VOSETI-596763 format. One record per residue (C-alpha): x, y, z. Coordinates in steps of 0.25 Angstrom, whole numbers, padded with zeros to 4 digits, always signed. Layout:
! residues N
XYZ...
This chain:
! residues 114
+0186-0054+0037+0176-0046+0044+0182-0036+0055+0178-0038+0069+0174-0026+0076+0179-0025+0090+0173-0016+0101+0179-0012+0114+0172-0013+0126+0170+0002+0127+0164+0003+0113+0155-0009+0116+0150-0003+0129+0147+0010+0122+0139+0003+0111+0131-0004+0121+0128+0009+0129+0124+0016+0117+0114+0004+0113+0109+0004+0127+0107+0019+0127+0100+0018+0114+0090+0007+0118+0087+0014+0131+0084+0027+0124+0074+0019+0115+0068+0012+0127+0066+0025+0135+0060+0033+0124+0046+0037+0128+0036+0028+0122+0024+0035+0117+0010+0028+0115+0006+0035+0102-0007+0028+0102-0011+0034+0115-0005+0047+0110-0014+0047+0098-0026+0043+0106-0024+0055+0114-0023+0064+0102-0036+0058+0096-0044+0059+0109-0040+0073+0112-0045+0077+0098-0058+0069+0100-0061+0075+0114-0060+0089+0107-0072+0085+0098-0081+0084+0110-0088+0072+0106-0094+0061+0115-0084+0050+0120-0090+0039+0111-0089+0048+0099-0074+0051+0103-0071+0036+0105-0077+0033+0091-0069+0044+0084-0056+0040+0092-0058+0025+0087-0060+0030+0073-0048+0039+0073-0040+0027+0078-0045+0018+0067-0041+0028+0057-0027+0030+0062-0025+0014+0064-0030+0012+0049-0021+0023+0044-0009+0018+0052-0012+0004+0050-0010+0001+0065-0018-0009+0074-0020+0000+0086-0018+0015+0089-0008+0011+0100+0001+0006+0088+0004+0021+0085+0019+0024+0084+0027+0036+0084+0028+0035+0069+0014+0034+0066+0008+0043+0077+0009+0055+0068+0002+0048+0057-0009+0044+0066-0011+0059+0071-0012+0063+0056-0022+0052+0053-0030+0057+0066-0029+0072+0061-0035+0067+0047-0046+0060+0055-0050+0071+0063-0059+0077+0053-0069+0065+0054-0070+0066+0069-0071+0081+0071-0084+0085+0079-0094+0091+0069-0103+0101+0075-0117+0098+0072-0130+0106+0074-0134+0097+0086-0120+0101+0092-0123+0116+0091-0137+0114+0096-0132+0106+0108-0121+0116+0111-0131+0128+0110-0140+0121+0120-0129+0119+0130-0126+0134+0130
């Protein structure tokens, strides 16, 4: 026959209190929107490139598409704590394609302004 485990009221209360405490800690854990956080990182880097707003938006969308394809997610807002670092690594790899290239036209325009 299987033995029946008996619990005293004190043990039961203690277990319930531990479970409630654990669930409250999980619920009160700060929620981070990793999609928003990733977007801020991308936008900050693109703003440093000093392109016009339309080019920045196109580049941002291209970066998002590359990250979504690599992570096989539907939306950037689906980023989690686990795959956020991977998304940053993909972005770092993509930066070479989006760096502003200094052309002769840029140099001439800059010299005319000064």
